[in-house]
Every structure is written in structure tokens, then in C-alpha cells.
C-alpha positions in Angstrom: 38.6 34.7 73.7 36.2 34.3 76.6 37.4 32.4 79.7 40.7 31.8 81.5 43.9 32.3 79.6 45.6 29.0 80.4 48.8 27.4 78.9 46.6 25.3 76.7 44.9 28.4 75.3 48.2 30.1 74.8 49.6 27.1 72.9 46.5 27.2 70.7 46.9 30.8 69.8 50.7 31.1 69.5 50.9 29.7 66.0 48.0 31.8 64.8 49.6 35.0 66.2 53.0 34.1 64.8 51.4 33.5 61.3 49.5 36.8 61.5 52.8 38.7 62.4 54.6 36.9 59.6 51.9 37.9 57.1 51.9 41.5 58.3 55.7 41.8 58.0 55.6 40.1 54.5 53.0 42.7 53.3 55.0 45.6 54.7 58.3 44.4 53.1 56.5 43.8 49.8 54.9 47.3 49.9 58.2 48.9 50.8 60.2 47.2 48.1 57.5 48.0 45.5 57.5 51.7 46.4 61.3 51.7 46.3 61.4 50.2 42.9 58.8 52.7 41.7 61.0 55.6 42.8 64.1 54.2 41.1 62.6 53.1 37.8 59.8 55.7 37.4 57.5 53.0 36.4 55.4 50.6 38.5 56.9 47.1 38.4 54.8 44.0 38.4 53.7 43.2 41.9 55.0 39.9 43.2 52.2 38.0 45.0 52.9 38.0 48.8 52.7 34.3 48.9 56.1 34.2 47.0 57.8 36.4 49.6 59.3 34.2 52.3 59.9 35.9 55.6 63.1 34.6 57.3 62.5 31.9 59.8 64.3 34.0 62.4 61.2 36.3 62.5 59.6 33.8 64.8 62.6 33.3 67.0 61.8 31.8 70.3 64.3 34.1 72.1 62.4 37.2 73.2 65.6 39.2 73.3 66.2 38.8 69.6 64.4 41.5 67.7 64.3 41.5 63.9 63.6 45.0 62.6 62.1 46.2 59.4 65.5 47.6 58.4 67.2 44.2 58.9 64.5 42.6 56.7 64.9 45.3 54.0 68.7 45.0 54.1 68.4 41.2 53.8 66.3 41.6 50.6 68.7 44.2 49.2 71.7 41.9 49.8 69.8 39.0 48.3 69.0 41.0 45.2 72.6 42.2 44.8 74.2 38.8 44.8 71.5 36.9 42.9 73.6 36.9 39.7 76.4 35.1 41.6 74.4 32.6 43.8 70.8 31.4 43.7 68.6 33.5 45.9 67.2 30.5 47.8 70.7 29.9 49.2 70.8 33.3 50.9 69.4 33.0 54.5 69.0 35.5 57.3 69.7 34.5 60.9 69.1 37.1 63.6 70.9 37.1 66.9 71.1 39.4 69.9 74.2 41.3 68.7 73.9 41.2 64.9 71.9 39.8 62.1 73.8 37.4 59.9 73.2 37.0 56.2 74.5 33.5 55.3 74.9 31.3 52.3 73.4 27.8 52.6 72.3 28.6 56.2 75.9 27.9 57.2 77.6 30.2 59.7 80.9 29.3 58.1 79.7 31.0 54.9 78.9 34.5 56.1 78.0 36.9 53.4 77.4 40.0 55.6 76.4 41.0 59.1 74.0 43.7 60.0 74.8 45.5 63.2 71.6 47.5 63.5 70.8 46.9 67.1 72.3 50.2 68.3 69.6 52.8 67.6 72.0 55.6 66.6 74.6 53.9 64.5 74.4 51.1 61.9 77.3 49.0 60.7 77.5 46.6 57.7 79.9 43.8 58.3 81.7 42.7 55.1 83.9 39.6 54.9 87.3 39.0 53.3 87.9 35.3 54.1 87.2 34.9 57.8 87.9 38.6 58.6 85.0 40.9 59.1 85.3 44.6 58.3 82.7 46.8 60.0 81.6 49.7 57.9 79.5 52.5 59.3 76.4 53.2 57.1 73.8 56.0 57.5 70.9 54.1 55.9 70.0 50.7 54.5 70.4 52.3 51.0 74.1 52.6 51.6 74.4 48.8 51.1 74.1 49.3 47.4 77.6 51.0 47.4 79.1 47.6 48.5 77.5 45.4 45.8 80.9 44.5 44.3 82.3 43.4 47.7 79.2 41.3 48.4 79.3 39.7 45.0 83.0 38.8 45.5 82.3 37.2 48.8 79.4 35.2 47.4 81.6 34.1 44.5 84.2 32.9 46.9 81.6 30.4 48.2 80.9 29.1 44.8 78.1 29.6 42.3 75.0 27.5 42.4 
């Protein structure tokens, strides 16, 4: 852009930059999930068009202190896939905050499915729920979430199928 960078110019470019970032993250997540599925199945799965992958709305959070990482997005998709037999996948929502990333059912903070405590660079915790009580479990990598599929499915079932 040639000229002065005024508030009006910033307002014009903000949605364009946000959409570009959203598309880039969507492509990275799609590529990462595809490669992970290739490794586990040995065969190349059909590629889902990137237009069907919806990045969580929290990616474009207005709070600059909230950072949604690639690992949080990957964990969100893993959890969503693990509980899809119990609840419809469109009911699972990711809402990022400063201290943790919440995975919710029906975008309702009274229906938490899991919490991702990935903000500390060295240690990662997965928060699992039994009723209103959260149990923080230390995990080494995002792949460790697969070990807790039964607990996630039980929590999702407690909120009702649909």
C-alpha cells in the first residue's frame, strides 16, 4: 500500500489479513491431519476440501494476549474426532483464553469437554472433567490425548447425544 497508514486504511486491511491468516492455518491443519492419517493407516485418505474445515472463531480473537497455537488447533480436532460418535461434531467448539483453551459442547462454558493448558512452553496439561471437577493430566505430546478417548466420550455422553 502506498501512502499514509491511517486508521481507515488499517480498518480496510484488517479483515483481509484475518482471512488470510485463517486460510493459512486451515491449510496447515488440513495438511498435518492428512499426513497423520497417512502414517496411521498406511494409505492416503481422501483429502477433505479446505473449504469444509472450519477454523475456530477464537483464532481471530480481538485480545492480542490470547494466542491460539497449532498444537491447540490439532488437539481440538483430535478431541472432536474422538467424541463424534457420541455428539455431533458441529456441537464441539474451541474457545481460547489467556490461561487455557476450552473445548466446549454447544459453545456453553457450563458444558466443558476438556481444557488444554498448553500456554507453558515446557509442560502441557489436558484438563478432563468429571461433573464440575477438572483433573489436570500432564501430557508429553498432543498424541497422548488419544489415551483418554474413553473419558472424553463419557463426558460428552453426560451432556447428551445429539
